[in-house]
C-alpha positions as CSV (number, residue, x, y, z in Angstrom):
1,M,-34.6,-1.5,103.3
2,S,-30.9,-2.3,104.4
3,R,-28.8,0.3,106.1
4,K,-26.2,-0.3,103.7
5,F,-28.8,1.2,100.9
6,I,-29.2,4.0,103.1
7,I,-25.6,4.8,103.4
8,M,-24.5,4.2,99.9
9,T,-27.3,6.5,98.7
10,M,-25.9,9.4,101.3
11,I,-22.8,8.7,99.4
12,I,-24.4,9.4,96.3
13,M,-25.5,12.5,97.3
14,M,-22.5,14.0,99.1
15,M,-20.7,12.9,95.7
16,I,-22.9,14.9,93.0
17,N,-21.4,18.1,92.8
18,V,-22.4,20.9,90.1
19,V,-21.2,24.1,89.0
20,V,-23.5,26.7,89.1
21,N,-23.5,30.4,89.6
22,D,-26.1,33.0,91.9
23,K,-26.2,30.8,95.0
24,K,-28.6,32.3,96.9
25,L,-29.6,30.8,100.8
26,Y,-33.6,30.9,101.8
27,N,-35.3,30.8,105.2
28,F,-37.5,28.3,105.9
29,N,-40.5,28.2,103.8
30,N,-39.9,30.4,101.0
31,F,-40.6,27.2,98.9
32,P,-43.9,25.9,100.8
33,W,-44.4,23.0,98.5
34,Q,-40.8,21.4,98.9
35,I,-40.4,18.4,101.2
36,S,-37.5,15.8,102.3
37,L,-39.0,12.1,101.3
38,Q,-37.2,10.7,104.8
39,Y,-36.4,6.8,105.8
40,Y,-36.9,5.9,109.4
41,D,-34.1,3.4,110.5
42,R,-35.6,1.3,113.4
43,L,-32.0,0.7,114.9
44,T,-31.0,4.0,115.7
45,K,-34.6,5.3,116.1
46,Q,-33.5,8.4,113.4
47,L,-35.0,9.9,110.5
48,Y,-32.7,10.0,107.7
49,H,-33.1,12.5,104.1
50,I,-33.1,10.7,101.5
51,C,-34.4,12.8,98.3
52,D,-36.3,16.3,97.8
53,G,-39.7,16.5,96.6
54,A,-42.7,18.8,96.0
55,I,-46.3,19.0,96.8
56,V,-48.3,18.8,93.9
57,S,-51.9,18.7,94.9
58,H,-53.7,17.8,98.4
59,I,-52.4,14.3,98.8
60,N,-49.5,13.8,96.2
61,V,-46.0,14.3,96.2
62,I,-43.3,13.7,93.5
63,V,-40.2,12.3,93.8
64,P,-37.5,10.7,92.0
65,A,-38.5,6.4,91.2
66,Y,-35.1,5.9,92.3
67,C,-35.4,7.0,95.7
68,V,-38.8,5.1,96.2
69,D,-38.0,1.9,94.0
70,L,-38.1,-0.8,96.5
71,T,-36.9,-3.8,94.5
72,L,-33.6,-2.1,94.2
73,S,-32.7,-2.7,97.7
74,K,-30.8,-6.5,98.6
75,N,-33.1,-6.7,101.7
76,R,-36.4,-6.8,100.0
77,S,-37.9,-8.8,102.9
78,K,-37.1,-6.0,105.2
79,I,-38.6,-2.8,103.3
80,N,-41.6,-1.6,104.4
81,I,-43.7,1.3,103.7
82,D,-44.3,2.6,107.0
83,D,-40.4,3.1,106.6
84,F,-40.9,6.4,104.3
85,K,-42.0,9.4,105.7
86,I,-42.9,12.7,104.3
87,K,-41.7,15.9,106.1
88,V,-42.6,19.5,105.3
89,I,-39.5,21.3,105.1
90,G,-39.4,24.0,107.5
91,F,-40.2,22.4,110.5
92,Y,-37.0,20.6,111.4
93,N,-37.5,21.1,114.9
94,Q,-38.8,18.3,116.8
95,S,-40.3,20.0,119.5
96,D,-42.4,22.2,117.5
97,V,-46.0,22.2,118.1
98,I,-46.9,21.6,114.6
99,D,-46.3,18.1,113.5
100,P,-44.4,18.1,109.8
101,I,-44.3,14.4,109.8
102,Y,-46.9,12.6,107.2
103,S,-47.3,8.8,106.5
104,I,-47.5,7.6,103.6
105,S,-50.3,5.2,102.2
106,E,-49.5,4.4,98.1
107,I,-46.4,4.8,96.2
108,N,-46.8,4.9,92.3
109,L,-43.6,4.3,89.9
110,N,-43.4,5.8,86.7
111,P,-44.9,2.3,84.7
112,R,-42.1,3.0,82.0
113,W,-39.3,3.8,85.0
114,N,-36.0,1.9,83.8
115,P,-33.6,1.6,87.2
116,E,-30.7,0.7,83.8
117,T,-30.9,4.0,82.4
118,F,-32.7,6.3,84.7
119,C,-35.3,7.2,81.7
120,Y,-38.9,8.2,83.5
121,N,-37.0,8.6,87.1
122,A,-40.5,9.9,88.7
123,A,-42.7,8.5,91.2
124,T,-46.1,9.5,92.9
125,I,-46.4,9.2,97.1
126,S,-49.8,9.8,98.6
127,I,-50.0,10.7,102.4
128,K,-52.2,8.6,104.4
129,N,-55.5,9.7,105.5
130,E,-55.4,12.6,105.3
131,E,-54.6,16.1,103.2
132,F,-52.3,18.5,103.1
133,N,-53.0,21.5,104.8
134,F,-53.4,24.8,102.3
135,N,-55.4,26.5,104.7
136,C,-54.5,29.0,107.5
137,P,-54.2,26.8,110.7
138,D,-56.0,27.3,113.8
139,N,-56.1,25.7,117.0
140,N,-57.7,22.5,115.7
141,N,-54.9,22.0,113.0
142,R,-51.7,20.9,114.0
143,R,-50.3,20.3,110.5
144,P,-48.1,23.4,109.1
145,L,-49.3,25.5,106.1
146,V,-47.9,24.2,102.8
147,Q,-48.5,25.2,99.2
148,M,-48.5,23.2,95.9
149,I,-46.6,23.8,93.1
150,Y,-48.2,24.0,89.7
151,T,-47.2,21.3,87.0
152,N,-49.2,22.4,84.3
153,L,-47.0,25.3,82.4
154,T,-46.9,23.8,79.2
155,D,-50.6,24.8,79.1
156,K,-49.3,28.4,79.0
157,I,-45.9,28.3,77.1
158,S,-43.8,25.0,75.5
159,I,-40.8,24.0,77.1
160,E,-38.7,25.0,73.6
161,S,-39.6,28.3,74.3
162,L,-37.5,28.4,77.5
163,Y,-34.6,27.0,75.7
164,N,-31.3,29.2,76.6
165,H,-33.6,31.1,79.1
166,H,-33.1,30.7,83.1
167,A,-34.7,28.8,85.5
168,E,-34.0,28.0,89.3
169,L,-32.6,24.9,90.8
170,A,-34.0,24.8,94.0
171,T,-32.7,22.0,96.7
172,W,-32.9,21.3,100.7
173,N,-29.4,21.2,102.0
174,W,-29.4,18.8,104.5
175,Q,-25.9,18.9,106.0
176,N,-26.4,22.4,106.4
177,Y,-30.4,22.8,107.1
178,Q,-31.0,25.1,104.4
179,Y,-32.4,25.9,101.2
180,E,-30.0,26.6,98.1
181,V,-31.1,28.1,95.0
182,R,-28.9,28.5,91.7
183,N,-29.6,29.7,88.4
184,V,-29.4,27.3,86.0
185,R,-29.7,27.8,81.7
186,I,-32.1,25.4,79.9
187,L,-30.5,24.0,76.7
188,S,-32.1,23.1,73.7
189,N,-31.6,19.3,72.1
190,D,-28.9,20.2,70.0
191,D,-26.6,21.9,72.5
192,C,-27.4,19.0,75.1
193,Q,-26.6,16.4,72.8
194,Q,-23.0,18.2,71.7
195,S,-22.2,18.7,75.4
196,L,-23.4,15.2,76.0
197,K,-20.9,13.9,73.3
198,S,-18.2,12.5,75.5
199,N,-20.5,11.2,77.8
200,E,-20.3,7.4,78.1
201,Y,-23.8,6.6,80.3
202,R,-26.5,7.3,77.9
203,S,-28.2,10.3,75.7
204,F,-30.2,12.9,76.5
205,D,-34.4,12.2,75.6
206,N,-36.1,15.2,75.4
207,E,-39.5,13.9,75.2
208,T,-39.3,12.9,78.5
209,E,-36.3,15.3,80.2
210,I,-35.1,18.9,80.3
211,C,-31.3,19.2,80.0
212,T,-29.8,22.0,81.9
213,Y,-26.1,24.1,82.4
214,S,-24.8,25.8,85.1
215,W,-21.2,27.0,85.9
216,L,-18.7,28.8,88.1
217,D,-19.3,28.1,91.6
218,S,-19.5,24.6,93.1
219,C,-22.5,23.6,94.9
220,Y,-23.9,20.6,96.7
221,F,-27.3,19.2,95.7
222,S,-29.7,16.4,96.8
223,N,-31.6,13.6,94.5
224,G,-35.0,15.3,93.3
225,A,-33.6,18.9,93.1
226,L,-36.3,20.9,91.8
227,L,-36.3,22.8,88.6
228,Q,-38.8,25.8,88.9
229,Y,-39.5,28.4,87.2
230,F,-41.5,31.6,88.1
231,H,-44.0,32.7,85.2
232,D,-45.4,36.5,84.5
233,D,-48.7,35.3,86.3
234,G,-47.1,35.4,89.6
235,K,-47.1,31.9,90.0
236,A,-44.6,29.0,90.7
237,Y,-44.3,25.9,88.2
238,L,-42.4,22.8,88.4
239,L,-40.6,21.8,85.0
240,G,-38.4,19.0,87.0
241,I,-36.8,17.0,89.4
242,A,-33.1,16.0,89.1
243,S,-32.7,12.6,87.6
244,W,-28.3,12.2,86.6
245,I,-25.4,14.2,85.7
246,T,-22.9,13.7,84.0
247,T,-19.9,12.2,84.8
248,D,-17.8,14.8,83.4
249,L,-18.1,17.3,85.5
250,S,-16.3,20.0,83.2
251,N,-19.6,20.0,81.2
252,N,-21.7,20.6,84.3
253,I,-25.0,19.5,82.6
254,I,-27.8,18.3,85.0
255,I,-30.8,16.4,83.5
256,F,-34.0,16.3,84.8
257,T,-36.9,14.3,84.9
258,K,-40.0,16.7,83.2
259,V,-43.1,16.6,85.0
260,T,-44.8,19.7,83.1
């Protein structure tokens, strides 16, 4: 992957500003399912954050397809899957005894992913030759203790029942090394289409996407920020991952790829 691609990705992330309220800062490990997808630059020998993601099984994480679609780079011959790493957020100190970095064995893009429109903007990544540690660590396990976030909320309630309700946008601010969590309001299909009338990019697809509105204070968030919902059963559910926002920031619309 070219350095130009990495630099452009970082510029895009820095330009993404949304308007939301109730900003909350969280300590490490508040959301033990959240990961950082990172790229290893062989020239600088440094890891760079590319996108947020979430642990959804013992071996899999979900991230935006845009972040791992290797065909989007002009230097395809130089791309190697081993250049991508999964880093468990909360263990950013390289001297930590517990090793937070996992290698990747496989990247599976959604087969209907369209980089022109960002439809079906999701991919599943499998870690190599091991499983995430869901058990209490012991002397023989040098991996951090993590949890997965559930993705089956629609088995309990419909997305439509959440219209005009609030969910949480959770992101890892790689500039300040801290979590940021904001409330966003889930919009109905009609309300979203009305808000997007001035958008020249494309319309909203309520079958595959979740539309949210946010307001007030300006907020930075990373590609793949999580849309999470805490149900009455006490569990956290992943509704979607951030895919795109309106170019007209006065509308403050954030579109998430639906994963539940």
